N, C-alpha and C positions, 0 to 999 in steps of 0.2 A: 757577558764574563767578566773579556777584558778587560774592563771599563771596571768594573771587582774589584780586581786583581787591583788593579788599578790601585781602587781606590786602596786598598790592605795592607798594601806596602806603601804609599803615605802613612797611615797607622800606625803602620809599624816601627816606621821614620823616629814619625815623631816622639812618641815612648822612649824607646831610646837618646832619643837627642835631650832627651830627659833628667839634668843632675841628678847621682841616686840620692839619699839625705842618710845621715847618721844622727843617732839618737847619744850621745853623750855623760852619760850618767856618774858619778860621783862612786857608787861601790857600796857598800857595806854586809860586815858582819856575820851578821842576823840575817836569817830566808825570810822571815817576814817579808823585809822591806826592800828583798829581792827580787820577789814577788810584785809586791805594788808598782816598780819602777818597767819589771814586767808589762803588769796586763797593761798601768798609763801606756807604755810605746805598743803597744798591742791600739790600744782604743787612738793614738794619733796614730799608725799608720796605715785605719779599714780611712780614713780619710786622702789620702794618696793609691787608690790601690793600684796602679798604673803606674809607680816612682821604686826601684829598688834601696830600701828600708831596713838598718844592723843601725842592733845596741851598742854600746861598746863599753866600759870600764875604767874607770881609773883610776882606784885600790880594790884586793879580796877580790869585786871575780869577772867569771869569765865570761866571757875573754874583753878580752882587757882594748883598750880604742886602734890599738896598733892592726888587733888582728881582725873582726873588724873594718878595716878600712883596706886587709890583702883582701876578704870575703869577696867585701861587694869589687875591688880591681878584678877580683880573677871570675864575675857574674859581667862584665865588661865597664865595668864603670870610670870614666877615664874625669869624670868629674863628678864635687861630693858636697856638699852643701849642711854643714856640721851646724848640731843644735844642744848645746850645749843642758840639760836638766839640771839649771842651777838655777833658786827660787834666785838673790843679790849674787854682784862679782864681786867676792873673796880673793884669793885664790886662786881660788881653785879655775878658775872664772879667767880671770886681765890673766892668769901668767901659768895656770900648770897643762888648762887645755889646750892654750894656743903651740905652748912651745911642743905639747908633745906630737898637732897640728903643724908644723911648720919642716916637725922630722918625715915627714911619715910622704908630707908631699914627695919630697928627697926622694926617700927607701921608694918609692912607687911610679912614682914619675906620674902623679897624678896630683887635678885642680881643687885644694880645696879649700871652699869660702864660709865661714866661723857666724855664727850667730850669737846670739846676744842674752845673756840673763834671764830672766822675767820682770824681776826689778820692781819698781812701783808703780800697776796697772793697773786701770781702772778694770778690768774683768777680771785679778788675780784677787782684788780687796771684796766684786764680788761676793768670788766662790769664799774668802774672809765672812764677808757675809753671816753668807747662806748656811753653814758651819755652825756660824753661835748662837745662828736661828735654831737651828735642830736643840745647842742646849739650853736655848731656850724654854720647848719647851717642856724639859726631862722637869728644869727649874719651877715651871708652872707648875705638874704634876704634884713634884714633888710642895710645892709649899696652900697646894689647893686653888691655884690660878690669883693669887691671893700677890703675885711676880709685878713687876716694877723696872725697867727700865734704869729710870732716875734714881732708885734707891740702889744699883747694882756697882756695883768693884768687875770692869774688862781688866784681869792678864793677860801679852799679846808674849808669845816668851819664844822667842830670833832664836836660830843653829850656837848663834855667839862666833867672830871668825878672830882675827887679829888686825883686819881692816874697820877703822873708826868708819867708811863708805858706809861701806855692808851694815852696819849695828846700825845707822841714823837709822836709814832706809826701815829698818821695821818701829823705832821712833819711829816715822812718817806716819806707816800705816798704823801704826794703834791712833793716831793720831787723827785720820779721816776719818779709823776707828769709830768713836769717840762722838767726834763730832754731830759726824750722817749714822746714827743710832737714836743720838739722845745718852750716851750710858753717864749716871748718877757723877763716875772717876772714870781715866781708863793708868796704866801702866807698861813699861815693859820690862825685861826680865832676859834671861840669855840661859842658855843647859850648860852653855859650857865657857872658857877662853878667856871670857869677860865677862865683865860683870854688871847690875849685881845681877846672882846668882841665883835662880826660883827659890828657893825658900826663901835667902834674904830678903826678898824681893816683897814677898810674902809674907813674913814677919813687919816689917818696917810698914805693908803696907794698909794691916792690922791696924792699926796706931790711931786712920780715916775712918773706923767704924761700920766700914759695909758688913748687912748681917746678907748678905750676896754674893758669889762667887761667883764666876767664869770664867777659866781658866782657858787660852785656845794656844794650841803652841803652832806656831806658822810654818809647819814644815809639809814639805809637799808626801812625805812618807812616814814609815811609822821607822821603826829600828832600838836598840841600847838608847839613844838620848829621847825620844817621845817618852818610849816607855818608862824611864830615870822621870822625866819631869811628873810623869802621871802617878807613880812613887812617891814623889812629895805633895803634890796636893794630896790625895792620901794621910800626911803623912799632916800637913797643914790642918786638913779637915776632921784628925781624930787630935788633933791639941785644941783648936775652937772650935768644940761642938755646939754651941751657941750660932755660930753661920752656919751657911748654907750652901755647901762647893762645890761646882759641875762641871768637869771634863769635858770638852768643845773637845768632834773629832778635828782631827787634822783634818788639810785638804788630801794630799790625793787626789785618787784620779776627775774630779770635779769636775764637767767639762765645761765651765769655761775657762778651768787650767791649760785640759784638750785645745781651746779655742785660742789661751793664750800664745801656746806654742805654738798654731799652726799661721800666730800674729808673725810671733820673730821670724819662720822662713820665710817667708811673707816676704819680710823684712830685707832676709839676703840675697833677695831675689828682684827686690828695688832698690841696692844699692843700699840700704840703707839702717844698714845692723851692725850703728853705734853703738857704743858704752859712754855711759856718761867722764866723764875724762877731766872734769873743773878737780874734783875730787881727787883724782886719782896716786894714792900714793906715790908710785910709780917713775910719776909726768911733774904733780909740785910739792913745793916743804908744805907736809900736811906737818903740825900739833905732833910733836912723838914721832916719827913716822922716818926726821929730815934724812934718813941716813939710807933712806931707800929709794932714796930718787937715783935715776939712771940707773938702777939693775940688772942682767942679764934676765932674758925671758927663759926659765927654767923648773925644771919639773922637781919637787918632791918624793916619789915613789912607786923611783926604783924598788922597791928593797919590801915594796906590798902588792906590788902588780900581779895579779892573779893567785892570791898566794889560800884562798878561796874563803870559806864562808865557816861560822859558828860548827854547819852538819858536815862540813869536811875535818873538823882536825877534834872540833870536842871540849875544847880552852879556849884562853885570851894569848890574843899573839904579844907578848909584852916584852920586844929586844932589845929592852936597856938603855931608849932615846929616847922620843920624845919631841913629836914637827909639828905639834901642836895640825894636825893633821882635815879639823873643822869638820870631822867624819860623820855625815849622816845615823851612822848609827850602826 
């Protein structure tokens, strides 16, 4: 009897010593996007039933990151491992979230270790492959099985950021998918902030003569941007009825995406959660961004933290100024 009790106490102690997990999302004004983020976070949390896990958002949605840290602290957490729910290391992952976490460490007297973005990762590319193959099934149904990849144009759409390093990673993913899957051609475009935007890209690519086009948004969740991408694709399809155009599903909570988040947590635990700093515009002089070298790490989202989604307000938030939030939607 005594032995069992001692054993129980040891188990409980080991559980309590495991760091808490903070899942840091961007946040969106789109209710559907927020629901999908919570769904992904829930599937992630199921992998760690013995850990404290909370979700916090950078903008629009509550709880904001600070509220999530406060909640973990209230539950007894003194050590937190924070994972950014970001595809690429743009300004949010490099600047906004870490600046928040640095301040929160001091405010709540907790140790916060920060992980890296999902990045160009083999598992993420496998997830992308599956989503594209789902689109191919629709293409086959519409063409009565007369479908060939080598006769198909693949268009990969990234979110777009003010960081060329993040944007170039989308191009790399496009190239790997093109060569690995054997498409006739592939090209990259973006939903905003940088160019080419989707409509311009589709019109330019139309000159290549492909009659089969698959458009794949390399996004984690739905939102205003994904919905805008799909609307642009519909416009292109309506203007070119001789082309069969299929919209591939975005990544969402594909099991390989969850696997990658788990991998990122393991990197924190192993002390290997490092971003690629070789092309970081805050560390080295990148063509066109020389003025950003050495800038202080600070967030730019205070005016939109926790202000709510479209469901809360029923209107868009136009503050009369723009900070290129590269928003999720």
